[in-house]
N, C-alpha and C positions, 0 to 999 in steps of 0.2 A: 632302788634301781639309779645306778649310775650316770652324769649329766655328761654331755661329750663336751661343754667347758669346764666343770668339775673340776677346782685344782688352781681356776682361773682367778686372782684376783684386782680389783677394776676402781682407780680410785673416782667415785663420778665428781667430777668439779663442776658439772655444766646445769644447769636452771630453763626452763619456761618450759621449750618442746621439743625442738627438732636434738638438741641430745640428749633429755633426761628419755625419747623413745629409744636409741639406738642402744642408749646401756639399758634399758627396760628389758631390749630382746635380748640385750645379751642375760642376760641374770634368768631371764624363760631358762635358757637353755643353761643353766648351770655353774654361771660364774658370778660369784663374790661381790656382790658392788657395794662399794660403799658410801652412799651421796655424803659431800663434807662441804657444812651448813655452818652458815652463820649462827651462833649464838642468837637465842630471844627473836630472830626473824625466820631464819629459813631459804629457801626457796621463794619467790615471790609469787609463784600463783598458789601459796598453802593461804590467798587471804584474795584471788580472785574470784571472782562470780561467784562469790559463795551461795549456798542455798540453805545451809544450817549455819545460828551464828554462831563463830569461835569453834567452828571445827572445820578442818581440814576438806575444801573446797575441789571438785571434782576433776576439776581441772590438774591439779596436784596427783589426786590417788590414781585418774586415770593414766596418768604416767612417771609413776614412780615405785609400779610392783613387783614385790618381789627382792625391794632393796632393802639394805642397812641404814640408819642415820647416822652419823656422826658428826655433835656442834663441837664447831674447832676457831679460834681466835689469828688469825697465821700472822694475825698484828702484831701478837706477843710472842717471845724470844719463846716460852714455853710451848706454845702453839705449833712455834718453826718446828719445833726441834719430834713434837710427835712425829707431823707431815714429813718430815724428816724419817723418823722410824721408818713411818706405813710405807713411802717407796722406794726402800730398802726389800718390803717385800711383798711388793704389789706387781704384777705387772706390764696394766696399764693403767694410763691416767687420761682421762676426757673430760675435754674443756670447751665453754666456749665464751669466754672473756673478753674483749676487751681488746686489741693487736698493743703487747706488751704488758699485760698484766701482770702475770706470772714471770718475766724478769722484774717486776718490780717486786713482784713478792718476797725473791729470794729465790727462787727455784725455774730460772733459762733452761732452757735447751742444755746447755755442754755442765749444771752442778747435775743438772738430774741423772743428764750419762756421769757423770762423780759418784752417784751415790749410787746407781744402777745401772748398769753396763747395757741391762736387756731390755731396761725401761720404753714400753712404746707410749710416746706421747698423743694421742691424737683429737684434734680440734676442728670444729663446725668454724665457720668463719660467713662474713657477706659476699664478700669476695677472694679471688684468690691473690696469695702474694701479686705489688710488682702492681693492681689494676689501678687506671688511673681513682676508681673509684672506693680504696683499703678503707677508708680513713671514714665509708659513712655508714652509720648504723644501722644495722637491716633487720628487717622483723618478713612474716609471714606476704605477707602485700607486697611489701616494698623488691621481694627478691621474685616473686609472679610476676612484678611489672620488670624487671631488670633481666630476666631473664626466658621476655619471648611471649610470653606464657597471657596477658592480658591479653597485648596487643593483637594475636590472634582468636581471643574466645572471645564470644558477643554475639549479634546478630552488624550482617555490613552498617546500616543505618542508625547503630547505633556507638555508645564509647566502649574504648575497652572492658573485660570483666573480667572481678576478680571472682579465683572457683572457689566452691566450699573447702572443695580438698584442700587438707595441708599438703599442698608440695614444694612450697618453702622451707617447709616447718620439719613434719617429718620424715618425706621423704628427703632434706638431706641426715638425719638422722638410719632413714637405710640406708644411705650409701653411704657414712662413716664406718654404720656395723659390718658393710664388706670391706672394708679396707684396713678394722681390726684384725680382722679372722687372716686377710690373707697378709699381714704382718708379724699377728701368732706363725702363721705356718714359714711364713720365710722365716722366723727369729730361732725354728727347732734345725731348721737349714743352718746356720746361718752360726746361730748362736748371737747373735746380736736385732738390740733394742734399736727403732728408727720414730718420723715422724711418719702422721699421717694427715693430713687436711683434707678437709670438703667443703666446698663452698655452697652456699645456699645459690645462685645465681647459678654455679656451676650445675646445679644439681638438677633447676629447672629447667632449666636448657637439653641434660640430657634427655628428659620426659619430652620435649619438643621436638624432637628431633627428626618426626615426619613433616615439623612446617618449613624446619630449615629446606629439610628437599625442597620443598612445595617453593621453595625461595630460588632453588637453584633451577628447576622447571620451568616457574616464571620466566626469571628471567633471558631462557631460551629460550622459549615459543612465544609467549605475549599473553599467556594465558593457562586457566587451569578446569578443566574438562568439567572434575565433581561436585566444583564449587560452587552454588544458585544461582550463583550469575554466571553462570554461565550456559547456553549460549545467548540468552538477552540483553546480561548487562556490558560494564566495561570494569574491565580491571588497570589497577594504576601498577606499580612500580611494587611494591608491595606483596606480601600474605594478606590480602584483606580474613574478615570475621568472619565464617558460614553460618551459623546461628548452629542447627543442630547437624548442621551437616559430617555426616563420620569420615571421619579423618586419611582409613583405609582404601581409599578409591570405590565402595564401595553407597549407592545412593540411601541416605537412611535422613528419619527425620523423627520425630518425637509426634505424634498423633494423639487426637483423644477419645474418648472411652464414651462409654455409660458413665451415666454423672458427672460429667467433665464443670458442668454447670457450677454445682457446690461445689467439689473437689478440685480442690486446686493437681489434687495427683494422678486424677484418675485421669491417666495419660498410659502410653505403650511408648518407645521406641520398634520400627520396624526396620527394617535393610533388605533395601532390597539388590539379595547377592548374583550376579549373574546365573549362576551355576543355581537359584534352587526358584527361577522364575516362571519354570511351569509349574512348579507347587506352589508360587504363588496365587497363579491364575487361577489353578484348579484349587485351591483352596475358599479363593474371593469369588467363586463359582463365573469368572468369566476365561474359558477353554478359550473364543474364539482371537484371546490376545496372546497367544502361542506363539503360532505361527502368521502374524500377522505384523510385515512390515514398518510399521508405524509401533513396531511393540517390543519387536524379537531380541536386539539388542542393544547394550550397553546403551551406544552412543544414538540408537533413535532412540528409547527414552526419555533421553536426560534436557530435549525441549518439552516439553512438556509433563518432566518430573512431578507436577505439584499437581495435575491432573490427575498423573495415579494416584497419589497421597491420598485427594480427598476422596479415592473411589471405595479409598482404601476407609480412609477416615467412615464415610456413610455406613459401608459394611460393619465399622467398631460398634455404631452409634446401640445397636440397643444388648451390647456383651460390656459388662464390667473388666477390665483391665485383667483379671486373674482367667475371667472365662478364653476373652481372645488366647491369650498364652497359651491357653490348656489344650487349643482346639490348630494354635500356629505349630504350636512345637512336635506336633502328629505330622505335619507338612517337614519337616526338618527346614523350618522357615527361623532365621535367625531372629530375634525378641524380644525385649522383656519388660514387664512391668514396669514402674518408674515408684519406685520404692520407699516409702518415708522412713523415719529413723523410727517412729513408732510401729508399728509394722517389720521393718530388721529386731529392734530389740523384739521383740514377741515372737519372733520368726523360730520353731519348734527345731528347724533343720541346723539353721546356727545355733541353735544352743548345745542339740548334738553331738557339733562336730568340736564346740572348743572356741568354734568365734563368738562368741558372745557368752559372757562364764559372768556367777553371780557371784560378789566376792563378800566374807565377812570383814568389819572393821571393828576398832575398839569405840567408837568413838559415836558413829555417822549412822553403824547396825550393818547390813543389807548395800553393797550396789553396783551397779553393773558396771561392766566394762568391755572394753574389748580382748579379745586369747591369743596367740597367737595365728600369725594368716600362713602360718608354713605350717604344712603337716609331715611327722612321719613314718616311716612305719614304726621304729621302733621306739621312739621317744611321745608321750604327750608331758607335753609346759603344764605344769602347776602354775594358777597367777593365785600369787598369796598378797595381801592385801601392804601398800601403802607405810613404810613406819608414819611414826609421832619424827617429830622434831627430837633429835637428839636420843629416841628409842634406845639405843644401841651403843651407847656412847661406852660407859661403862665395859662392855662385850669385846667392845673394840679395844680400847685402849690394854685390857685384862691378855690379849689376845698379843700385846705386842710388848707385851712383856712386864708390863706398868704394877704396881701392888696396889694396895686398895687403899694403904695410905698415900701413895702419887696422885692415884686419882681425886683423892677428898682435896691434895694442894691444885689439882690443877684448878678444881671446881672455885677454888678457895680462889685464886686470882685471878677466874672468869677467864684462862684461856680453851677448857669444854665447854 
């Protein structure tokens, strides 16, 4: 099957998570992603959080599927010459170096354009160019704090909280992938390459737009009626933490189910959506609530929303989270079980859809990873193992026109 990105060659100068998540997705869709790594070391995640001694860690394998690995020392003249050849034949260079690193390597934007006017250079940054923090080193949790997520996550009587979801890293990578694809479409029309940059702060803030919405509402009216603090609590001049409240104006909460005393994940998320109020009442055996003035509107329910949640928890007490959801979904009530990583890993539906896949690896055996979250009618992305360090060096060099003797010489001077 011809894949949409067949024929697109990407130089992957990224490491850790944000950049590799971006290039991995493009590799799933057919791009030839050549991961350029330091000889003898490679991406730092190859050795981070290992579960098998001297074998690439899951941190690396789960972010570098479908790629080829080229080891290259760009500090040596011979390594620079290899990179120049690669640039001339590639479409995209993706990097997440610190500011100015490419320039110091001798591959400034001007030089890259000179080598290949069609080159697209895509960069992951901590902050946008010109930002007063643009010299800060940024990681996942730093981005969540700088982008507004931490200040609005958690409970109102506790500290700011970091999400376990990679809002700073993988989220930034997905934004960058969109930028690269857009630039490729633009190049098809103009024939010119361009620079594409995505900052981690901007990417987190993009996912927090509803909180920016709430900040403006708060400044206008002084309260936020869908937050648990309303109407009994007070509001300051900044968006508060709302616990497990829904962000879309529909009250929701995480509620205990049967077995919660021993199972920390025996919970469901239950949403009291306006149009579902009548079905909710019928499901709970509370038909008298349907037309009761104290309950029949969202405004009427809010002052005692936690009393309503307590009633729902009493109904849940003899039901597992799965039993409860199976009942509630028949009433078209928005809800979901709180699923653990183990439950997701074993979910047959996710296996069947390709969302969770098993991948054979030369050294670690079979490992579990995520597949493409994007589904197509005419494409089923195949996930292959991450490359061993330098596994494809000779293949890549041969594709650039190097002879076996030249490749041997490059190894002798340790340029590859």
